[in-house]
N, C-alpha and C positions, 0 to 999 in steps of 0.2 A: 592426560592427552598433551602432546607436544605443542609448543608454540607454533611450529611450522604447520602442523595439521590444523590448528585453530585458524591461522591466517588463510590457509587454503579453503577452509569451509566458509570463512567470512567473504572471501573473494567469490566463491561459488554462489553464495547467497546474493551478492551484488549482481552477479550475472543473471541468476534466475529471475530476480525481481526487476532488474533493469531491462532484460530482454522481453519482459511482459508488455512493455509499452509499444514497441514496434510490432509484436505479435498481435496485439489488439487491433492495430491499424490494418494488418493483413486480414484478420478475421472479419473486420467490418466491411471489407470489399464484397462479401457475399452474405453476411448475416447481419440482422438488425441487432442493436445493442443488448436488448433483454435476452434474446435467444442465444447470442454469443456467450453472455454470462452464464446462462443456464447450462449450456453444453460444457463450458469450462469447469463448472463446479460439479457436474455429473461425473466427469473424469476425476477431478480432484478429490471428491468425497469417496469414490470407490477405492482409489489408491490409498488415501489417508485412513479410511476405516479398515481396510485390509491390514495395514501396518499396525493400527491400534489393537485390533483383535489378536494380532500375532505377538505384540510386545507388552501390552498393558495388562495389569492384573485386574483392573476395573474398567473395562472398555465402554461400559454404558453409564453415563452420568445419571444419578437417581435422586439426589437431594433437591430441595426446592431452589437453593441458590445455584446449583449446577444447571438445572433446567432453565433458570432465568438467564444464566450466562450463555447457554446454547442459543436462547432466543435473541440475545444481544448480538452474538456472533452472526446468526443468520440474517437478522434485520439490518444491522449497521455495517458489519464487516463485509457482508456479501451483497445483500440487496441494494442498500443505499450507496455503498462504496462503488460497487461495480456498475450500477446503473448510471450514476453521475459521471464516473470515470469514462465509461464507454461512450456516452453521449457527448462528453466533453472532447474526446479524441476524434469525433466526427468533425470538429471545428478547428482543431489545432494539431500540431505534431506531437509525437510521443516524447521527444526531447523536452519540449516546453511543458507538457503535462507532468513529466517526472520532476521537473524543477518546482512546480507548484506543489506537488505531492511531498517534496522534501520539507515542507512546513510542518509535517507531522510532529517531530520532536518539540518544536516551539509551541504548537497548539496543545499538545498533550501536557506540557508544563503549565500552560495558562489554565487549562481546565482543572488540573490537579490542585492548583492554588485556590481557584475560585469554588470548586465543587467539593473537594475533599479537605480543604483547609490544611493542606500539607505544604510546608515550605512557605516561601514568600517571594514576591517580586518587588525589588526596589526600583528606583528611577532608572538605573541602567538596565534592569531586566525588562521594564516596559519599553525602553528604547529599543532593546533587542527584538521584542515582539513587533514593534512598529517597523523596524528595519526589515524583518522577515516579510511583512506585508508589502513594504515598499519594493523589495526585491522582486516579488511576484508582479507588482505593478510595472516594473521595468520590463519584465518578460512579456507582459500582456500589451504594453505600449498603448494604453488607451488614450484617446483624445476626444474633445467634445464632438468632433465630426465623425468619430469612429467608435462610439460607445457600443453600438450594435454590431460591430465588426466580428468576423468569425473568431479571430484570436481572443478577443475580449470575452465573447460568449463561452468559448472553450475553457479559458482560464477560470471563469466564474464557476462553471459546472465542476471542474476538477477540484477547485477549492472547496466546494460543498462535500465532495467525496473525502477530501483530507479531513475536514471537520468531523464527518461521520465516523471515520476510523479513530481519530483522536478522542472524540467523545466516548466512543464505544470502549476504548481502552480504559478510560477513567471509570466508566460505569461498571465495567467488569471488576476492577479493583475494589470499588465500593461494595459490590455484592459479596466479595470474599468467598468464592466458590470452594467446595471441598475437593473436587477431583483435579487431576492433572490437566494442564492447558491443552495438550494435543488432542485427547479424546473430545473435549468440549468443542475445539475448533473443527474437528472432523465432522461431528454431528451438526455443527452450525453450517458447514459447507453443504451437507445433505439437505437441511432445512431451507437454506438459501436457494439451492438449485431448484427445489420444488416450487418455492414462491416465485422465482424468476420465470419458470415455465408457465405458471398460472398467469402472471402479469403479461408475459409475451403473447399468450393466446388472447387475453382480454384487450390488449392493445392492437390486435389485428395484424400482428407481424406475420409475414410468410413463415411457414414451418418446414423448410427443407430438411430432410434427414441427413445425417453426417455422410451417408454413402453417396449423396448427390453433390457433395462439395468437391471443389478442385483440390489437388494434392497440396498446394501451398496453404490453403485454409485449414485442411486437416492437420498438417504439420503444426500450424500456429495453435490450433486447439489442443493438440497433444502437448505442446510446450507449455501452454497456459495451465492445463489441468495437472500434468505430472510435475513439471519443474517449478513453475511460478507459484503453484498452489500447494500440492502435497509435499514435494521435496523441499520447497522453500520454507514452509512452516515447520517441517521437521528439523531442518538445520537451525532455523531461528530459535526454536524453543530449546534445542540442545545447547546452542551457544549462549543462550540467555542464562542458563544455570552455570556455565563455565566462566563467562566474561562479565556478567552483570549487565544491567539495563543501559548504563552509560555507553560502554564500548559497543554493544550490539546495535544501539540506535544510530551509531555513526554510519551504518550501512545506508542510511537515508541520503548520505552525500556521495556514496559510491554509485548508487542507482542512477542518478541523472547523467553521470559521465558515461556509464554503460549504455543507457537508453539513447543519449545524443549521438554517440559514436556509432551504435548499431543502426540508428535511423539514417545517419549520413551515409554509411557504407551500403546498407541493404536497400534503403528506400530513397536514397539521394535527397534527403531532406536538408534544407539550408540551416546553417548555424550563424545567427547574426551576432555582432559584438554586444548588443544590448542584452541578448539572451545570456551570454557569458557573464556580463557585468551583474545582471539580475541574480544569477546563481551565487556569485561571490558575495553580494549583499545579503542574501538569505543565510549563507554560512556565517557571515559576520554577526548577523542577528542571533543565530544559534549560539555563537561563542559568548555573546553578552548574556543571554538568558541562562546558559549553563556554565558560566565562568567558575563558580565555586566548585562544581563537580569536576571541571577540567583541572583546577588547582589540586584537588584531592587526588585525582588520578596521577598527576605528575609527581606529587610528593611521595606517593606510595610506590613509585616505580624505582627499581634499582637499575641504573643505566650502565 
């Protein structure tokens, strides 16, 4: 596959995942968070499973480790992730949420070191982790008089979502499942969608059918289900094999740019200087944590 096509797919992934943040905000205008997530993954699971049954030689995970990985995907990647992310976005903008979410590569590295005993973090690495958290603090702008403010609450909830995804990634690696990643993810979407429907009913959320929703909300659901979920994961796993984990995880720093620009243009959301500074600090933290990987990538390139 050509470098140009890889770059185009990488950009498409950034748009798919970055666009999910303003799309969630639009969806929340008429749907409560749990039902929004349930509808999103109804669509995502249908599209992803159709693709899996078309392309995969083993579309149904069957081993114990595969089923455990499906459970992790459903519980952490879908239910915990989407629940805290959607509730968090009730309190803050998609741009701010996406910057908090960009902590994923830093958190994943931290959990990998502590839970899998792979690699290590020296003093500069731990400084990088702390800088990442400090960058999120700048975005949240907490103060003793505003610890219960909307932005602080929203950032805290989105941070929990980022922890759930990072922890889920490491647990999945620890399980060492036998099947390909995309079938497991597709079935995890289906499991997560069912659990979110059950939680939505248990929480007493109104249950409007998709046919009763306004066109903007229907479009946001279609984008979230088809592009942010099914297409996004298909691109991610395809590029993961071609580019490796280091390069593909750099999409975490394209996503906030897309989300912030889309939020400003489509939803007229403000972008403060501290938000930009906080994002830069998170990127600096990532650079410190992953500096050895960055050196290896630069040495291995022919310019």
